[in-house]
C-alpha positions in Angstrom: -11.5 102.0 126.2 -8.7 104.2 124.8 -6.0 102.3 122.9 -2.3 103.2 123.1 0.1 103.3 120.3 3.5 101.5 120.6 6.7 103.5 121.3 9.2 103.3 118.4 12.2 103.3 120.8 10.7 100.5 122.8 10.0 98.5 119.7 13.5 99.0 118.4 14.9 97.9 121.7 12.9 94.7 121.7 13.9 94.0 118.1 17.6 94.4 118.9 17.5 92.5 122.2 15.4 89.6 120.8 17.5 89.4 117.7 20.7 89.3 119.8 19.4 86.5 122.0 17.8 84.4 119.3 20.4 84.7 116.6 23.8 84.9 118.3 25.7 81.7 117.6 22.5 80.2 116.1 24.5 78.0 113.8 27.6 77.4 115.9 26.3 74.2 117.5 25.5 70.9 115.8 21.9 69.7 115.8 20.8 68.1 119.0 19.2 64.7 118.9 16.5 63.5 118.6 14.0 66.1 117.5 16.3 68.7 115.9 18.1 66.0 113.8 14.8 64.5 112.6 13.2 67.8 111.8 16.2 69.3 110.0 16.7 66.2 107.9 13.0 66.0 107.0 13.2 69.5 105.8 16.4 68.8 103.9 14.8 65.8 102.2 11.8 67.9 101.2 14.2 70.5 99.9 16.1 67.9 97.9 13.1 66.0 96.5 10.8 69.0 95.7 7.9 67.0 97.2 6.2 69.6 99.3 3.3 67.3 100.5 4.9 64.2 101.9 7.5 64.7 104.7 10.1 61.9 105.0 13.0 61.1 107.3 15.8 58.9 106.2 13.7 58.0 103.1 10.7 56.9 105.1 7.3 58.5 105.7 7.4 60.9 108.7 4.0 61.9 110.2 5.1 62.7 113.8 4.7 66.4 112.8 2.7 68.1 110.1 4.2 69.9 107.2 4.4 73.6 108.0 7.8 73.7 109.7 9.3 71.7 106.9 8.0 74.2 104.4 9.7 76.9 106.4 13.0 75.0 106.5 12.8 74.4 102.8 12.5 78.2 102.2 15.4 78.8 104.6 17.6 76.2 102.9 16.9 78.0 99.6 18.0 81.3 101.1 20.9 80.3 103.4 21.9 76.8 102.1 21.6 73.6 104.1 23.1 74.3 107.5 22.3 74.3 111.2 21.6 78.1 111.0 19.1 77.6 108.2 17.3 74.8 110.0 17.0 77.0 113.1 16.3 80.3 111.5 12.5 79.9 111.2 12.3 79.3 115.0 14.4 82.3 115.7 12.3 84.5 113.4 9.1 83.4 115.0 10.7 84.0 118.4 11.3 87.6 117.5 7.9 87.9 115.9 6.3 86.5 119.1 7.9 89.2 121.3 6.9 92.0 118.9 3.3 90.7 118.6 3.1 90.4 122.4 4.4 93.9 122.9 1.9 95.4 120.4 -1.0 93.5 121.9 -0.3 94.5 125.5 0.6 98.1 124.6 -2.7 98.5 122.7 -4.6 97.3 125.8 -2.6 98.5 128.8 -0.1 101.1 127.6 3.6 101.0 126.7 4.9 100.4 130.3 2.9 97.1 130.7 3.7 96.3 127.0 7.4 96.6 127.6 7.4 94.6 130.8 5.3 91.9 129.2 7.5 91.6 126.1 10.6 91.4 128.3 9.2 88.8 130.6 8.2 86.7 127.6 11.6 87.1 126.1 13.8 86.7 129.2 13.1 83.2 130.3 14.9 80.0 129.6 12.0 78.1 127.9 11.1 80.7 125.2 14.8 81.5 124.5 15.7 77.8 124.1 12.7 77.0 121.9 13.4 80.0 119.7 16.9 78.6 119.0 16.0 75.0 118.1 15.0 73.4 114.8 11.7 72.1 116.3 8.0 73.1 115.8 7.4 74.8 119.1 8.4 78.3 118.4 6.1 78.5 115.4 3.4 76.7 117.4 3.6 79.3 120.2 3.4 82.2 117.8 0.3 80.9 116.0 -1.6 79.8 119.1 -0.9 83.2 120.6 -1.9 85.0 117.4 -5.1 82.9 117.5 -5.9 83.8 121.1 -5.1 87.5 120.7 -7.4 87.5 117.6 -10.1 85.9 119.8 -9.7 88.6 122.4 -9.7 91.5 120.1 -12.4 90.2 117.9 -14.6 89.7 120.9 -13.9 93.1 122.6 -12.7 95.7 120.0 -15.3 98.2 118.7 -16.2 98.7 115.1 -13.9 97.2 112.5 -11.8 95.8 115.3 -14.2 92.8 115.3 -12.4 91.6 112.2 -9.5 90.5 114.4 -11.6 87.4 115.0 -10.4 86.0 111.6 -6.9 85.8 113.2 -8.4 83.4 115.7 -9.3 80.9 113.0 -6.3 81.5 110.7 -3.8 81.2 113.6 -5.5 78.0 114.8 -5.3 76.5 111.3 -1.6 77.2 110.8 -0.9 76.0 114.4 -2.6 72.8 113.4 -0.4 72.5 110.3 2.5 73.0 112.6 2.0 70.5 115.3 -1.3 68.7 114.8 -4.4 68.7 117.1 -2.6 70.6 119.8 -2.7 73.6 117.4 -6.5 73.9 117.7 -6.8 72.4 121.2 -4.9 75.3 123.0 -7.0 78.1 121.5 -10.3 76.2 121.7 -9.8 75.2 125.4 -8.8 78.7 126.4 -11.7 80.3 124.4 -14.3 78.0 125.7 -13.3 78.2 129.3 -13.2 82.0 129.0 -16.7 82.2 127.4 -18.0 79.8 130.1 -16.5 81.9 133.0 -17.7 85.2 131.7 -20.9 84.0 130.1 -20.3 85.7 126.8 -21.6 83.0 124.5 -24.1 85.3 122.9 -21.5 87.9 122.2 -19.2 85.4 120.6 -22.1 84.1 118.4 -22.8 87.6 117.3 -19.2 88.8 116.8 -17.2 85.5 116.4 -18.6 84.3 113.1 -18.3 80.7 114.3 -19.7 79.1 111.1 -17.7 81.1 108.6 -14.6 80.8 110.9 -14.9 77.1 111.0 -15.0 77.0 107.2 -11.9 79.2 107.1 -10.1 76.9 109.5 -11.0 73.8 107.4 -10.0 75.6 104.2 -6.6 76.4 105.5 -5.7 73.3 107.5 -7.7 70.7 105.8 -6.2 70.3 102.3 -2.8 68.9 103.4 -4.4 66.4 105.7 -6.8 65.3 103.0 -3.9 65.0 100.5 -1.8 62.9 102.9 -4.7 60.5 103.5 -5.4 60.2 99.8 -1.7 59.6 99.0 -0.8 57.3 101.8 -4.1 56.0 103.3 -3.7 53.8 106.3 0.1 54.2 106.4 -0.5 57.9 107.2 -3.7 57.6 109.4 -2.4 54.8 111.6 0.9 56.6 112.3 -0.8 59.9 112.8 -3.1 58.4 115.3 -0.1 57.0 117.3 1.6 60.4 117.4 -1.6 62.3 118.5 -4.2 60.3 120.4 -1.6 57.6 121.3 0.8 60.2 122.7 -2.0 61.7 124.9 -3.2 58.3 126.2 0.1 56.5 126.8 3.7 57.6 127.4 5.9 57.6 124.3 9.7 57.2 124.0 10.0 57.0 127.8 8.5 60.4 128.5 6.0 59.3 131.1 6.4 61.4 134.2 4.1 62.1 137.2 1.1 64.5 137.0 3.2 67.1 138.9 5.8 67.3 136.2 4.8 70.7 134.8 4.9 72.6 138.2 8.7 72.6 138.4 8.9 73.1 134.6 6.9 76.2 134.8 8.6 77.4 137.9 12.1 77.1 136.4 11.3 77.6 132.7 9.6 80.9 133.3 12.0 82.0 136.0 12.6 84.7 137.3 9.1 85.9 136.5 7.4 82.7 137.7 7.7 84.1 141.2 4.9 86.6 140.2 2.5 84.0 139.0 0.9 82.8 142.2 0.0 86.4 143.3 -1.0 87.3 139.7 -3.3 84.3 139.4 -4.8 85.0 142.8 -5.5 88.7 141.9 -7.2 87.6 138.7 -9.3 85.0 140.5 -10.3 87.6 143.2 -11.3 90.1 140.6 -13.3 87.6 138.7 -15.0 86.4 141.9 -16.0 90.0 142.8 -17.4 90.6 139.3 -19.4 87.4 139.6 -20.9 88.4 142.9 -21.8 91.8 141.6 -23.3 90.3 138.4 -25.4 87.8 140.4 -26.7 90.6 142.6 -27.5 93.1 139.8 -28.4 90.6 137.1 -26.5 92.5 134.5 -26.6 90.8 131.1 -23.0 91.4 130.1 -19.6 92.7 131.3 -18.0 95.9 130.1 -16.2 94.6 126.9 -12.5 94.3 127.4 -12.4 96.6 130.4 -11.1 96.3 133.9 -9.4 93.1 134.9 -11.0 91.0 132.2 -7.6 90.6 130.4 -6.1 89.1 133.5 -9.1 86.7 133.8 -8.4 85.7 130.2 -4.7 85.1 130.9 -5.4 83.2 134.1 -7.9 80.9 132.4 -5.4 80.4 129.5 -2.8 79.3 132.0 -5.0 77.0 134.0 -6.8 75.4 131.1 -3.7 74.7 129.0 -1.7 73.5 132.1 -4.4 71.0 133.0 -4.7 69.8 129.4 -1.0 69.0 129.1 -0.9 67.6 132.6 -3.7 65.1 131.6 -1.5 63.9 128.7 0.4 60.7 129.5 3.4 61.9 127.4 5.0 64.9 129.1 8.0 67.0 128.0 9.2 70.4 129.2 8.5 72.2 125.9 4.9 71.1 125.7 3.6 73.9 127.9 5.3 76.6 125.8 1.9 77.9 124.5 0.9 79.1 128.0 4.0 81.3 128.4 2.5 84.4 126.7 -0.4 84.3 129.2 2.2 84.0 132.0 3.9 87.1 130.7 0.6 89.0 130.7 -0.1 88.2 134.4 3.5 88.8 135.5 3.7 92.1 133.7 0.4 93.5 134.9 1.2 92.4 138.5 4.6 94.0 138.4 3.3 97.2 136.9 0.7 97.4 139.6 3.4 96.8 142.2 5.4 99.8 140.9 2.4 102.1 141.2 1.2 100.8 144.5 3.7 99.5 147.0 1.0 98.0 149.1 0.0 95.6 146.3 -0.9 92.3 148.0 1.7 89.6 147.4 4.4 91.9 146.0 7.0 91.5 148.8 6.2 87.8 149.1 6.8 87.4 145.3 10.2 89.1 145.5 11.1 86.8 148.4 9.9 83.8 146.4 12.1 84.9 143.5 15.1 85.2 145.8 14.4 81.8 147.3 14.3 80.0 143.9 17.4 81.9 142.9 19.4 80.7 145.9 18.2 77.1 145.3 19.4 77.4 141.7 22.8 78.7 143.0 23.1 75.7 145.2 22.2 73.5 142.2 25.0 75.1 140.1 27.5 74.7 142.9 26.6 71.0 143.2 26.6 70.4 139.4 30.3 69.3 139.1 30.1 66.6 141.8 26.7 65.4 140.4 28.2 65.3 136.9 31.0 63.1 138.1 28.6 60.8 139.9 26.3 60.2 137.0 28.7 60.6 134.0 29.0 56.8 133.7 25.3 56.7 132.6 26.0 59.2 129.8 28.6 57.3 127.8 26.0 55.8 125.4 25.5 59.2 123.8 28.6 60.9 125.1 31.5 58.5 125.1 33.9 60.9 126.8 31.6 61.8 129.6 33.7 60.2 132.3 36.8 62.2 131.2 35.1 65.6 131.6 35.5 68.0 134.4 33.0 70.9 134.4 35.6 73.2 135.8 34.8 76.5 137.5 31.9 77.5 135.2 29.1 76.3 137.5 30.7 78.0 140.5 30.9 81.3 138.6 27.3 80.9 137.7 26.3 80.2 141.3 28.2 83.3 142.4 26.5 85.5 139.8 23.1 84.3 140.9 23.8 84.9 144.6 25.0 88.4 143.9 21.9 89.1 141.7 19.5 87.8 144.3 21.1 90.1 146.9 20.6 93.1 144.6 17.0 92.1 143.8 16.3 91.8 147.5 17.8 95.2 148.2 16.1 97.0 145.3 12.9 95.1 145.1 12.0 95.5 148.8 12.8 99.3 148.6 9.8 101.3 147.5 12.0 103.9 145.9 14.3 101.6 143.9 11.9 98.7 143.1 11.9 99.4 139.4 15.6 98.6 139.1 15.0 95.1 140.4 13.3 94.1 137.2 16.3 95.2 135.2 18.7 93.2 137.5 16.6 90.1 137.1 16.2 90.3 133.3 19.8 91.5 132.8 21.2 88.6 134.9 19.3 86.0 132.9 20.3 87.6 129.5 23.9 87.8 130.6 24.1 84.2 131.8 22.3 83.0 128.7 24.8 84.8 126.4 27.8 83.6 128.4 26.5 80.0 128.1 26.1 80.4 124.3 29.5 82.0 123.8 31.6 80.1 126.3 30.0 76.8 127.4 28.2 75.7 124.2 31.4 75.6 122.0 33.0 73.1 124.3 29.9 71.0 124.7 29.5 71.0 120.9 33.1 70.1 120.3 33.3 67.0 122.5 29.7 65.8 122.9 27.5 66.8 119.9 29.8 67.3 116.9 32.0 64.2 116.8 29.6 61.7 115.1 28.2 64.5 112.9 31.7 65.3 111.6 32.2 61.6 110.8 28.8 61.3 109.1 29.7 64.4 107.0 33.0 62.8 106.0 31.3 59.6 105.1 28.7 61.4 103.0 31.5 63.0 100.9 32.8 59.6 99.9 29.7 57.5 99.4 27.6 57.2 96.2 23.8 56.7 96.4 24.3 52.9 96.0 26.8 52.7 98.8 25.8 52.3 102.4 26.5 54.1 105.7 25.8 52.1 108.8 25.3 53.8 112.2 26.0 51.0 114.7 25.3 51.4 118.4 24.3 55.1 118.1 20.9 56.1 116.6 21.4 59.8 116.4 19.0 61.1 113.7 21.3 64.0 112.9 23.7 61.7 111.3 21.4 61.5 108.2 21.4 65.3 108.0 25.2 65.6 108.0 25.7 62.6 105.7 23.2 64.0 103.3 22.0 60.5 102.6 20.0 57.6 103.9 21.6 55.9 107.0 21.1 52.4 108.2 20.6 52.7 111.9 21.4 49.4 113.8 21.3 49.2 117.6 24.3 47.5 119.3 22.2 44.5 120.3 21.1 43.6 116.7 24.3 41.8 115.5 22.5 39.6 113.1 21.1 42.6 111.3 24.5 44.1 111.1 26.0 40.9 109.6 23.3 40.9 106.9 24.0 44.5 106.1 27.8 43.9 105.8 27.3 41.1 103.3 26.1 43.8 100.8 28.6 44.3 98.0 30.1 47.7 97.3 31.5 50.5 99.5 30.3 50.4 103.1 31.2 52.6 106.0 30.4 52.0 109.7 30.0 54.9 112.2 30.0 53.8 115.8 31.0 54.7 119.3 34.5 53.5 120.1 33.4 51.5 123.1 31.2 49.1 121.0 34.0 48.4 118.4 34.8 45.1 120.1 31.2 44.0 119.4 31.7 44.0 115.7 31.2 40.6 114.0 33.8 38.8 111.9 32.3 40.3 108.7 33.8 43.7 109.8 37.4 42.3 110.3 38.6 43.7 107.0 37.4 47.3 107.7 40.0 49.9 108.3 40.0 53.0 110.5 39.2 56.1 108.4 38.7 58.8 111.1 38.4 59.1 114.9 36.6 61.8 116.8 36.3 62.1 120.6 34.9 58.6 121.3 33.5 57.9 117.8 35.2 56.0 114.9 34.5 55.7 111.2 35.4 52.5 109.5 35.4 51.6 105.9 35.9 48.6 103.6 37.6 50.9 101.1 40.0 53.8 101.6 38.5 57.3 101.8 38.6 59.3 98.5 37.8 62.8 99.7 39.3 63.9 103.1 37.4 66.8 104.8 39.6 69.8 105.4 41.2 69.7 108.8 40.3 66.0 109.5 43.4 64.1 110.5 43.2 60.3 110.9 43.7 58.8 114.4 43.3 60.0 117.9 42.4 63.7 118.5 43.9 65.7 121.3 42.6 65.3 124.8 39.4 67.2 125.4 39.5 70.5 127.1 37.7 71.1 130.4 34.2 72.5 130.0 33.8 75.8 131.7 37.4 77.0 131.1 
């Protein structure tokens, strides 16, 4: 099968667009809690200690995630300094890398048109964009699981020296395992095994896949760090690691137990607008596989044409179904867990759309466009209802966002709803017209990119100013004034990011553990307390002598001694009233 070279202009376009969407305002928002704060601080502690084996958070062993992302953050801190941008830069880089890799893979197999559509569908969706802008493991995980599966496909089907791509299958799987543990090898293995079973290519894989040597390569790359952690920390590591891997799969953790149906709306909205193409794309792949199976059973042919026909769509469909079922069986469910199946979704969506452009009679095409429009109108209704819903439930947000009840979302949601309604009208007009259908793709992708950039540039700054940054600014101010022997207590708010901004160990004490707070306050020396303003009345008599140091939008910093170093632009007392989000 003839392979196609990438188009330089398309590649440049993707680099510029992905760079714009992943890097614009990357460091303008404070770290979100909990995962960003924990990961960024673990990377900072590794950077500060020079210990590149043992991850720690707040001075204690952290085994929730393996070490690879912390290595990346350490390198980034060396280059850019310790900052939000540096913590998130590895995710953004892997986001750009994922788009480029996806384009090159699809272009090689299906030509530049499908390659471009595939890369744009993978880029222009909320989930991939969000994960590529966060200091978490998932962007790197998706990159390496995708690299692994593309290596599997190419190693199995490419002629001649192309079989050497199979080593990317094992190497990608190993680094993915160093990034997020067992899920790093589970995703490629499940997909590969299901595909081999469905297409009966076990013998081909044994001949071309080098399973014994590949397994040794996997162990050589992924094994040393795990062995080192076990040797250094023994049961302290193995018991915690078991809780965060097997335990997370068998039982809900941190309140993230949701029904088995959870990932259906996550996939529908997270991959929107292209999720509208998935039902028809999956059905086409299934029908094609079923027809091949009937022919094979009739003719008794020993093998399929390697990498030809619709086999790529079968592979993508099995990738989606296998990984989707795997994560649905897990007891702990979070929206970003299914990120590794999004490249497969992009393959199916792109090939289906490209077929629809060539053949207007493609089954399911018009229905998919109507489906996209229907979801869009529902989203518009959701945005229009957001202000009233926010007012209704704001009282439940005050624990993490003390000023929630004082906010008015303003006209922003109504503007978003209007944009979506207009966009859906255009998509319907263009997409249902055989002569203008190609423009509908641009409208859908352009609308999502525009709304995303508007949110970053206009909404996020206000959200950061009044909801995310206040305790972080106070933690930073405290860190400037505390020596290593002094203590900073976070009372009533356990945001991990406070440790990152304070650049020191923080004693986190929940609001209901007053006795523990009393014991901490008896310690001699300088002490500061960072707490939400609404829990200030719960402080014990040991804190009576503490004076107000700083106040920020519902948070206060108290100290038993005056502040020595005042951060620039940090006045004492009550800040001005918050502005209205969306204005």
